[in-house]
C-alpha positions in Angstrom: 33.2 34.9 76.9 34.7 36.4 80.2 36.4 34.0 82.5 34.2 32.3 85.3 36.3 34.1 88.0 35.5 37.5 86.6 31.8 36.7 86.4 31.7 35.6 90.1 33.5 38.9 91.0 30.7 40.8 89.5 27.7 38.6 90.6 28.6 38.2 94.3 28.5 42.0 95.1 25.3 42.3 92.9 23.7 39.5 94.9 24.6 41.1 98.2 23.0 44.3 97.1 19.9 42.6 96.1 19.6 40.7 99.5 20.2 44.0 101.4 17.4 45.6 99.4 15.0 42.7 100.3 15.8 43.0 104.0 15.2 46.8 103.9 11.8 46.6 102.1 10.5 43.2 103.7 8.2 43.6 106.7 9.7 43.3 110.2 9.1 39.9 112.0 6.3 40.3 114.5 7.4 39.9 118.2 4.3 40.4 120.2 4.2 38.8 123.7 1.2 36.5 124.2 2.0 35.0 127.6 4.1 36.2 130.5 5.0 34.2 133.7 6.6 35.9 136.8 8.6 34.4 139.6 10.3 36.0 142.5 13.5 36.4 140.5 12.5 36.8 136.8 9.8 37.3 134.3 9.6 35.4 130.9 7.6 36.2 127.9 6.3 33.9 125.2 6.2 35.6 121.8 3.8 35.0 119.0 6.8 33.8 117.0 7.3 31.0 119.6 10.5 32.6 121.0 10.9 33.0 124.8 12.7 36.0 126.3 13.4 36.4 130.1 14.7 39.2 132.2 15.2 39.8 135.9 18.1 38.8 138.3 21.4 37.7 136.6 20.9 34.0 137.0 20.9 30.9 134.8 17.0 31.0 134.5 17.5 34.3 132.6 20.9 33.5 130.9 20.4 30.2 129.6 16.9 30.4 127.9 16.7 27.6 125.4 16.3 28.6 121.6 13.5 27.1 119.6 9.7 27.6 119.1 7.5 27.0 122.1 3.7 27.2 122.9 3.7 27.6 126.7 6.1 28.6 129.5 6.2 28.6 133.3 8.9 29.6 135.7 10.0 29.3 139.3 12.6 31.3 141.2 15.5 29.1 139.9 14.0 26.9 137.2 11.7 27.1 134.2 10.0 24.8 131.7 8.4 25.3 128.3 6.5 23.2 125.8 8.0 23.1 122.4 5.9 23.1 119.2 6.3 19.4 118.9 4.8 18.9 122.4 7.9 18.1 124.5 8.9 19.7 127.8 12.1 21.6 127.8 13.5 22.7 131.2 16.4 24.8 132.3 17.8 26.6 135.4 20.2 25.8 138.3 18.4 22.5 139.4 17.9 20.9 135.9 21.5 21.8 135.2 22.6 20.1 138.3 20.4 17.0 137.7 21.5 16.7 134.2 25.1 16.8 135.2 24.6 14.0 137.6 22.8 11.9 134.9 25.5 12.6 132.4 28.3 11.6 134.9 26.4 8.4 135.9 25.9 7.4 132.2 29.5 8.1 131.4 30.5 5.6 134.0 27.8 3.1 133.3 25.8 3.5 130.0 23.3 0.9 131.2 22.5 2.6 134.5 18.9 2.6 135.6 17.9 6.1 136.2 14.6 5.2 137.8 16.5 3.0 140.3 18.7 5.9 141.5 15.9 8.4 141.5 17.1 10.6 138.8 14.4 9.9 136.2 11.8 11.3 138.3 13.5 14.6 138.6 13.4 15.4 134.9 10.5 15.7 132.4 9.0 12.7 130.9 9.9 11.8 127.4 6.6 12.5 125.6 5.4 14.9 122.7 1.7 15.3 123.7 2.0 18.2 126.3 -0.2 21.3 125.9 0.3 23.2 129.2 3.1 23.4 131.9 3.2 24.6 135.4 6.3 25.0 137.5 6.1 25.1 141.4 6.8 28.7 142.5 9.5 27.7 145.0 10.4 24.0 144.8 11.7 21.7 142.1 8.2 20.2 141.0 6.3 20.6 137.8 3.2 19.2 136.1 2.1 19.2 132.6 -1.3 18.7 130.9 -1.5 16.3 128.0 -3.6 16.7 124.7 -5.6 13.7 126.1 -6.5 15.7 129.3 -4.2 13.7 131.6 -1.7 15.2 134.0 1.9 14.1 134.2 4.3 15.4 137.0 7.9 15.2 138.0 10.3 16.5 140.6 10.1 16.3 144.5 6.6 16.1 145.5 5.9 16.4 149.3 3.6 13.5 150.5 0.8 12.5 151.0 -0.9 13.7 147.8 0.0 13.1 144.1 -1.5 14.4 140.8 -5.0 13.0 140.3 -5.7 10.3 137.7 -8.0 10.8 134.8 -8.2 12.2 131.2 -10.7 14.9 131.5 -8.7 17.9 132.7 -8.6 21.2 130.7 -6.5 23.6 132.9 -3.7 23.7 135.4 -2.7 26.3 138.0 -0.5 26.6 141.0 -1.9 28.4 144.0 1.5 29.2 145.4 1.9 26.0 147.6 -0.4 23.3 145.7 -1.5 22.5 142.3 -5.1 22.6 141.1 -6.7 21.3 138.0 -10.2 22.0 136.3 -11.9 19.3 134.6 -14.4 19.1 131.9 -17.3 19.1 134.4 -16.1 22.5 135.8 -14.9 20.9 139.1 -11.5 21.4 140.7 -8.9 18.9 142.2 -6.0 20.2 144.2 -2.8 18.3 145.4 0.5 19.1 147.0 1.7 20.7 150.2 -1.6 21.5 151.8 -5.1 19.9 152.1 -6.6 22.7 150.1 -9.8 20.9 149.3 -11.6 22.5 152.2 -10.7 25.9 150.7 -12.0 25.1 147.3 -15.6 26.1 146.4 -18.0 23.8 144.7 -20.2 26.9 143.7 -19.3 26.4 140.0 -19.2 24.7 137.7 -16.3 26.9 136.6 -15.0 27.5 133.0 -11.6 28.9 134.2 -9.6 29.1 137.5 -7.1 31.4 138.7 -4.7 31.4 141.7 -5.7 33.3 144.9 -3.0 33.0 147.5 -3.3 29.6 149.0 -6.7 29.2 147.5 -8.2 29.8 144.0 -10.8 31.8 142.2 -13.2 30.4 139.6 -15.2 32.1 136.8 -18.5 30.6 136.0 -20.2 30.4 132.5 -22.2 33.4 133.6 -19.1 35.5 134.3 -19.5 35.4 138.1 -16.2 35.2 140.1 -16.2 33.0 143.2 -13.1 32.8 145.3 -12.0 30.5 148.2 -9.1 31.3 150.6 -7.6 29.7 153.7 -9.0 32.4 155.9 -12.8 32.2 155.2 -15.4 30.5 153.2 -16.1 31.4 149.7 -17.2 34.9 148.9 -18.2 36.8 145.8 -15.2 38.1 143.8 -14.6 41.6 142.7 -17.5 43.2 140.8 -17.9 42.9 136.9 -17.2 43.7 134.2 -13.9 41.8 134.0 -12.0 40.2 131.1 -9.0 39.2 133.1 -8.6 38.3 136.8 -5.6 38.8 139.1 -5.6 37.8 142.7 -3.6 38.7 145.8 -5.1 37.4 148.9 -4.5 38.8 152.5 -5.6 37.6 155.9 -8.7 39.8 156.1 -9.8 39.7 152.6 -8.4 39.9 149.0 -7.2 42.3 146.4 -8.6 41.8 143.0 -7.2 43.4 140.0 -8.5 43.2 136.4 -8.6 44.7 133.0 -12.0 46.3 132.3 -13.7 46.6 129.0 -12.2 49.9 128.2 -8.6 48.4 128.6 -7.9 50.0 132.0 -6.6 48.3 135.0 -8.6 48.5 138.1 -8.4 46.9 141.6 -10.8 46.3 144.4 -10.3 45.6 148.0 -12.9 43.0 149.4 -13.5 42.3 153.1 -15.9 39.5 153.8 -17.1 37.8 156.9 -19.6 34.8 156.8 -21.9 34.5 159.7 -20.9 31.7 162.2 -24.5 30.5 162.1 -24.1 28.9 158.7 -24.1 25.2 158.9 -20.7 23.6 158.4 -21.9 21.3 155.6 -22.7 24.4 153.6 -19.6 25.1 151.5 -20.6 28.4 149.8 -21.4 31.4 151.8 -24.5 33.1 150.1 -24.0 36.7 149.2 -26.9 38.0 151.2 -25.2 36.4 154.4 -21.7 38.2 153.6 -20.8 41.6 155.0 -18.3 43.1 152.5 -17.3 46.4 151.0 -15.1 47.4 148.0 -13.7 50.5 146.5 -11.6 51.4 143.5 -7.8 51.4 144.1 -5.2 52.6 141.4 -3.2 49.7 140.2 0.2 51.6 140.9 -0.8 52.1 144.6 -0.7 48.4 145.0 2.5 47.9 143.0 5.7 50.0 142.8 8.1 50.3 140.0 6.9 50.3 136.3 5.1 53.2 134.8 3.2 55.7 137.1 -0.5 56.2 137.4 -0.9 58.9 134.7 1.1 56.9 132.2 -1.1 53.6 132.8 -4.2 55.7 132.5 -3.3 56.7 129.0 -2.7 53.1 127.9 -5.1 50.3 126.9 -4.3 46.8 128.3 -5.5 43.3 127.0 -3.8 40.8 129.2 -2.6 40.9 133.0 -0.3 38.3 134.6 1.1 37.7 138.0 0.7 37.9 141.8 2.9 40.2 144.1 4.6 41.1 140.8 2.6 41.9 137.7 3.0 42.4 134.0 0.4 43.6 131.5 0.3 43.6 127.6 -0.9 46.6 126.0 -3.2 46.7 123.0 -0.3 47.4 120.8 1.6 44.4 122.1 3.9 46.3 124.5 4.7 45.2 128.2 4.6 47.1 131.4 5.7 45.5 134.6 5.3 46.3 138.4 6.3 44.5 141.7 6.2 45.1 145.5 9.7 46.6 145.3 10.8 49.8 143.5 14.2 48.7 142.5 13.3 45.3 141.0 15.0 44.0 137.9 11.8 42.5 136.9 10.8 46.1 135.9 13.7 46.1 133.4 11.6 45.0 130.4 13.6 44.5 127.3 13.8 47.5 125.1 11.9 45.8 122.2 8.9 45.2 124.3 8.6 48.7 126.0 5.9 51.0 124.9 7.1 53.9 122.7 7.3 57.2 124.7 4.5 59.5 124.0 5.2 62.0 121.3 6.4 65.4 122.6 4.3 68.4 122.0 5.6 70.2 119.0 7.0 73.7 119.9 4.7 76.6 118.6 6.2 78.4 115.6 8.1 81.6 116.5 6.1 84.7 116.0 7.3 87.0 113.3 8.1 90.5 114.4 5.3 92.8 113.6 5.8 95.1 110.6 6.5 98.7 111.6 3.6 101.0 111.5 3.6 103.7 108.8 3.8 106.4 111.4 7.0 105.0 112.6 8.6 105.1 109.2 
């Protein structure tokens, strides 16, 4: 019987060879983005594997992405938060690193220190494992999460006078750019934060989903109608149907609405609306027959620079659209295209593994063979 050492010398290389063969023939792990969130400095994608990948400016938000498996992600200019598969909030970035350093220093000096008393506990996520959605304020250290029970839990630096609403019947959270809004099971919206946005929120629902619209919001009804509310005017009909995704960028005189149509193309509309001054102030919703508005098709790449050009996007089919002032869309093959208001924007630098494959080059026609000489020439 050969010595054990000789057997090991034979088996180890053989095992390595078998492992290599298995890796080569095993199917590749799927890495398809299912959610993208965009801030003024970065973009982060949540993959179907639960991994998070971020790109953009060279800042801690992009550099220090936590490892693990997650179900939701939201980012601001310097900080980000995600929900792990066990329902906990995990946050990172400049502000969270600074707050955590203060907490670690305080506990090192006094392990019994009361973090609530010194105001540090309110700046970090709550210690709970029942979170299902998270939203980070787009420019300030403040975030809110929706629980599995339909409650809202917030932390950070909230500007008075309004806090998150109480209750356990909420189903969706958004940020409008300044405030937060929540949709409840009745299809109604409640907003809180920096502005008194209630006067800009339409009760023309009930809504089944809501979307940010500048300093207001848009709601989609069960019938598929889109109703929007902005700070500049009363509610007006949204861009025409059919839409499967809604994207809003509100301006002073109206709003631009971009969406993915049923054929997978991205199309935008410009809407100008003016409600007549004769409408009674107690009527919140401006009826369509009293609104003067016009709209026309706008190529998506006219609104946003960077990213692929119009011809390239026209040849692709998209399934999801994210963003405001910067945008990313997921193609039907699971790849990502991004655009923004700036041509040289690092948010355009989508990681190579998410980029669509270049179109195949047309094969060169075969070279023609020289014609055989005629019999008279011989």
